[in-house]
C-alpha positions as CSV (number, residue, x, y, z in Angstrom):
1,M,118.9,84.0,129.2
2,S,118.7,81.0,131.6
3,F,120.8,79.1,132.9
4,G,121.4,75.5,133.8
5,H,117.1,75.0,132.1
6,G,117.6,75.2,129.1
7,Q,118.9,71.7,128.1
8,G,116.0,70.7,129.8
9,G,117.5,69.5,133.2
10,Q,118.5,70.1,136.3
11,G,121.5,73.2,136.6
12,P,124.8,72.3,138.1
13,S,124.5,70.5,141.3
14,W,126.8,72.2,143.9
15,G,126.7,70.2,146.5
16,G,125.3,70.0,149.8
17,P,124.2,68.1,152.6
18,G,123.2,64.3,151.9
19,S,125.0,65.2,148.3
20,P,127.4,62.9,147.6
21,D,129.9,65.9,146.5
22,H,129.3,67.0,150.1
23,D,131.2,64.8,152.2
24,P,133.2,62.2,150.3
25,Y,134.9,61.2,153.7
26,G,132.5,60.3,155.8
27,A,130.4,57.5,153.3
28,R,134.0,56.0,152.6
29,Q,134.5,53.7,155.6
30,S,138.7,53.4,156.8
31,Q,140.3,50.2,156.2
32,G,142.8,50.6,158.1
33,G,140.6,50.0,161.5
34,Y,139.5,53.1,162.0
35,G,135.5,53.4,161.9
36,S,134.3,55.6,161.0
37,Q,136.8,58.7,162.1
38,D,137.6,60.6,159.0
39,P,141.2,58.4,157.9
40,Y,143.1,62.6,158.0
41,D,142.1,62.9,161.5
42,P,142.6,58.5,163.8
43,P,143.1,59.2,167.4
44,A,146.1,60.8,168.6
45,S,146.8,57.1,169.6
46,D,147.1,55.9,166.2
47,R,149.0,58.9,164.8
48,Y,151.8,57.6,164.6
49,D,150.6,53.9,163.2
50,T,152.6,53.0,160.0
51,Q,149.5,51.6,158.6
52,T,148.8,51.4,154.6
53,P,146.5,54.7,154.1
54,D,143.6,54.1,152.3
55,W,145.1,54.8,148.5
56,A,141.2,54.2,146.9
57,A,139.6,56.8,149.5
58,L,142.4,59.0,148.7
59,A,141.3,59.7,145.1
60,D,137.8,59.2,145.2
61,A,138.1,61.8,147.4
62,S,140.7,64.0,144.9
63,A,138.4,63.1,142.3
64,A,135.3,64.9,144.0
65,R,137.2,68.1,144.8
66,G,138.1,68.2,140.9
67,R,133.8,67.8,140.4
68,R,133.2,70.5,142.6
69,K,136.2,72.7,140.9
70,R,134.9,72.3,137.6
71,W,131.3,73.7,138.6
72,L,132.1,76.6,140.5
73,M,134.3,77.4,137.8
74,I,131.6,77.0,134.7
75,G,128.8,78.3,138.0
76,G,131.5,81.3,137.5
77,G,131.8,81.6,134.3
78,V,128.2,82.2,133.7
79,L,127.7,84.5,136.6
80,A,130.8,86.9,135.2
81,T,129.2,86.3,131.7
82,G,125.6,87.9,133.0
83,A,127.8,90.9,135.2
84,V,129.4,92.0,132.0
85,A,126.0,92.2,130.1
86,A,124.4,94.4,133.1
87,I,127.3,96.4,132.4
88,V,126.5,96.5,128.8
89,A,123.2,97.5,129.2
90,T,123.6,99.5,131.5
91,A,125.9,101.6,129.2
92,V,123.7,101.7,127.1
93,V,120.8,102.8,128.6
94,S,122.9,105.9,130.2
95,M,123.4,106.8,126.4
96,N,120.8,106.8,124.9
97,G,117.8,107.0,128.1
98,G,119.9,109.2,130.3
99,S,119.0,113.0,131.2
100,G,121.1,114.9,128.7
101,T,123.0,116.0,131.1
102,D,126.4,114.1,130.0
103,N,127.3,116.0,126.7
104,G,130.6,113.1,126.4
105,T,128.2,110.7,125.2
106,E,127.3,112.4,122.1
107,N,128.3,111.0,118.2
108,T,129.3,107.8,120.3
109,A,129.8,104.7,118.4
110,G,126.2,103.2,120.4
111,Q,124.3,105.7,120.2
112,L,121.1,104.7,117.8
113,P,120.7,107.2,114.7
114,T,118.3,110.5,115.6
115,S,115.0,111.0,113.6
116,G,115.9,111.7,109.6
117,T,119.4,109.5,110.3
118,E,120.0,106.5,107.4
119,V,120.0,103.1,108.4
120,P,122.1,101.3,106.7
121,N,120.5,98.3,104.9
122,Q,120.9,95.4,107.6
123,N,120.1,92.4,104.9
124,G,122.4,93.6,101.2
125,D,119.3,94.4,99.4
126,P,119.3,97.7,97.1
127,A,117.6,100.1,98.8
128,P,114.5,101.3,96.9
129,S,114.7,104.1,94.9
130,F,112.7,107.2,94.2
131,P,112.0,110.2,91.7
132,S,113.6,113.2,93.2
133,A,111.1,115.2,90.9
134,A,107.7,115.0,88.6
135,P,108.6,113.4,85.1
136,L,108.8,116.7,82.5
137,P,106.0,116.8,80.4
138,P,106.1,116.0,77.5
139,P,106.8,118.4,74.8
140,D,104.7,120.5,73.5
141,P,103.7,120.6,69.8
142,K,103.0,124.0,68.6
143,D,106.2,124.4,70.2
144,F,108.2,122.6,67.3
145,I,106.1,124.7,64.2
146,S,106.5,128.3,65.7
147,S,109.7,128.9,65.1
148,A,112.0,127.5,62.4
149,D,115.1,126.3,64.5
150,K,112.7,123.3,66.2
151,D,110.8,122.8,62.7
152,K,113.0,120.8,60.5
153,A,110.8,118.1,59.2
154,P,110.9,118.0,55.5
155,L,108.7,120.8,53.9
156,G,106.8,120.7,50.3
157,E,104.4,120.0,48.4
158,D,104.3,116.7,49.0
159,T,104.3,116.6,52.8
160,L,101.9,119.1,52.8
161,F,99.8,118.0,50.3
162,P,100.3,114.6,50.0
163,G,98.5,111.7,47.2
164,K,96.1,112.9,44.0
165,K,92.9,113.3,46.0
166,L,91.4,114.1,49.9
167,T,88.8,112.8,51.5
168,M,86.4,114.7,54.2
169,G,84.2,112.5,55.9
170,D,82.3,111.0,52.3
171,R,83.3,113.9,50.4
172,V,86.1,113.0,48.5
173,Y,88.4,116.0,46.5
174,L,90.3,115.3,43.1
175,K,93.8,117.6,43.3
176,A,94.7,119.6,40.1
177,A,97.9,121.0,40.9
178,T,101.0,121.6,43.5
179,T,104.1,124.2,43.3
180,S,105.9,126.1,45.7
181,T,107.6,129.1,45.5
182,T,110.1,131.3,47.2
183,N,109.0,133.9,45.5
184,C,106.0,134.5,48.1
185,A,104.8,137.6,46.4
186,A,104.0,136.0,42.6
187,A,101.8,132.8,44.5
188,T,98.9,136.1,45.7
189,Q,96.5,139.1,44.2
190,G,96.3,142.3,45.0
191,A,98.4,143.7,48.3
192,L,99.2,140.7,49.9
193,G,102.7,140.8,48.4
194,S,103.8,142.8,50.2
195,V,102.7,142.1,53.2
196,L,104.2,139.1,53.6
197,A,107.2,139.9,51.3
198,S,107.0,143.0,54.1
199,N,107.5,140.1,57.0
200,S,109.5,138.3,55.3
201,C,108.5,135.3,54.1
202,D,109.5,132.4,52.9
203,Q,108.0,130.2,50.6
204,V,104.5,130.0,50.0
205,I,103.2,126.3,49.2
206,R,99.6,125.8,46.5
207,A,97.1,123.2,45.6
208,T,94.2,122.9,43.9
209,Y,91.6,120.3,44.8
210,H,87.8,120.2,43.1
211,K,84.6,119.0,42.9
212,D,81.2,118.5,41.4
213,G,82.4,122.5,39.6
214,V,83.6,123.5,42.6
215,A,87.4,124.1,43.0
216,V,89.8,125.6,45.4
217,T,93.3,126.7,45.9
218,V,95.0,126.6,49.3
219,G,98.4,128.1,49.8
220,V,100.6,128.4,52.9
221,A,103.1,130.8,52.8
222,V,105.7,129.7,55.5
223,F,107.9,132.3,57.9
224,E,110.6,132.1,60.6
225,R,108.7,133.0,63.4
226,E,105.1,132.5,65.0
227,A,105.4,136.8,65.3
228,Q,105.6,136.9,61.5
229,A,103.1,135.0,60.6
230,L,100.6,136.6,62.9
231,K,101.3,140.0,62.0
232,A,100.2,138.7,58.1
233,K,97.8,137.2,58.8
234,D,96.7,140.5,60.6
235,Q,98.1,143.0,57.7
236,A,96.3,140.9,55.2
237,Q,94.9,141.8,52.4
238,G,94.0,140.4,48.7
239,G,94.2,137.1,48.3
240,I,96.6,133.8,47.0
241,A,96.6,133.1,43.1
242,S,94.1,130.4,42.5
243,L,96.3,127.6,40.3
244,S,94.5,126.2,37.6
245,G,95.9,122.1,36.5
246,S,95.1,119.0,35.6
247,G,91.7,119.6,33.8
248,I,91.7,122.8,35.6
249,D,90.9,125.7,34.1
250,T,91.7,129.2,35.4
251,F,89.3,130.6,37.6
252,C,88.9,132.9,40.6
253,R,90.3,136.0,39.2
254,A,88.9,139.4,38.5
255,P,86.4,140.8,37.7
256,S,84.5,136.9,39.4
257,I,83.7,136.8,42.9
258,C,85.0,134.6,44.6
259,L,85.2,132.9,49.1
260,K,88.5,133.9,50.4
261,T,89.8,132.8,54.2
262,T,92.8,133.3,56.0
263,N,94.3,131.7,59.2
264,S,97.3,130.8,61.0
265,Y,98.9,128.3,63.2
266,G,102.6,128.3,64.9
267,R,104.8,130.4,62.1
268,Y,102.4,129.4,58.8
269,V,99.4,131.0,57.6
270,Y,97.0,129.3,55.3
271,F,94.7,130.8,52.5
272,T,92.0,129.5,50.6
273,V,90.6,131.1,47.7
274,G,87.7,129.3,46.0
275,G,84.6,129.3,43.4
276,F,83.2,128.1,40.3
277,T,85.1,126.7,37.1
278,N,83.0,127.9,34.8
279,G,83.4,131.5,36.7
280,K,80.2,132.5,38.0
281,N,79.9,134.4,40.7
282,V,79.6,133.2,44.3
283,A,76.9,133.7,46.5
284,K,76.0,133.0,50.0
285,T,74.2,131.0,49.6
286,D,76.5,128.4,47.5
287,K,77.4,126.0,50.0
288,G,79.4,124.0,48.1
289,V,81.7,126.5,47.9
290,Y,81.8,126.7,51.5
291,A,82.3,123.5,52.7
292,T,85.5,122.7,49.9
293,C,87.1,125.7,51.6
294,D,85.9,124.9,55.1
295,D,87.6,120.8,54.1
296,L,90.4,122.5,52.5
297,A,91.5,124.8,55.3
298,E,90.6,122.4,58.0
299,F,93.0,119.9,55.8
300,T,95.7,122.0,55.7
301,F,95.7,122.6,59.9
302,R,96.0,118.9,60.4
303,Q,98.7,118.6,58.1
304,I,100.4,121.5,59.9
305,L,99.6,120.3,63.3
306,G,100.8,116.9,62.8
307,R,104.5,118.8,61.8
308,G,104.3,119.5,65.1
309,Q,102.8,116.1,66.6
310,A,105.3,113.8,64.9
311,Q,108.2,116.3,65.2
312,A,107.4,116.7,69.1
313,S,106.5,112.1,69.9
314,A,110.2,112.5,68.4
315,A,111.7,114.3,70.9
316,A,110.4,112.5,73.7
317,T,111.8,109.6,72.6
318,E,115.0,110.3,72.3
319,P,117.5,109.4,75.0
320,V,118.3,112.0,77.4
321,T,121.8,112.9,76.6
322,Q,124.2,114.4,79.9
């Protein structure tokens, strides 16, 4: 800070030779006949002169002294302010930039924050917040269809095999019949019934589709846990029993030769049995039967997977409860 020049003019006049305030007595002649003598120092011969004093001169002298006194007070205040600022600056340097030998300056109110210390927001604006951890990944759809504890979506003939027909690419299959039972062995042929029962099968849901003289029944066996389903798939023998209805007579029963498949996903094991509606045996060259079984197996897998995806999506959007 500069003193005396910040307002665009000279600083205060401190008095000096040639200035009006330097000698207020020598610039004025006495009106009492003393010539150039100081009115307060008359010749010795006139020291007891009773002539009236020059009151105007005395007033001017008093005013000049008052002015000088005011400037000195202002100047002294400036100097005092500068001295205090210097002392404060010295104290700050001593506390923060010293040699470190003065342990008494630690944790003082004037000490600057050290590395890692949170500096208060001086503007009063809310401080930015950052997540403390990465967001959780979305739930795995398979987790919801691997256990009955989490697989809570409605399950039945209409949820797995909705509608009256099935379209896969350019192929359209008509649905002939559907059914479900908790007596899993009743929906099977051969040794498959005992395999499902020994692994605690809950229910079997079946549907039959047909196209161009080829019919395929797909059956879904449901278990409590994925481990049970995997075991049943590995032990599977025999096959799912075909389901007739809506113009489709009984097919793929002994002694007919039909195409059978087995697979699983989550807690579900799904089977297909396909052949000709006229009872003809299936040969390896009958691509229509293979394609129909593949389409029905693929559609069933998508339906099971869709259950997991729907439940995982719903769980991801649910509000978090504390």
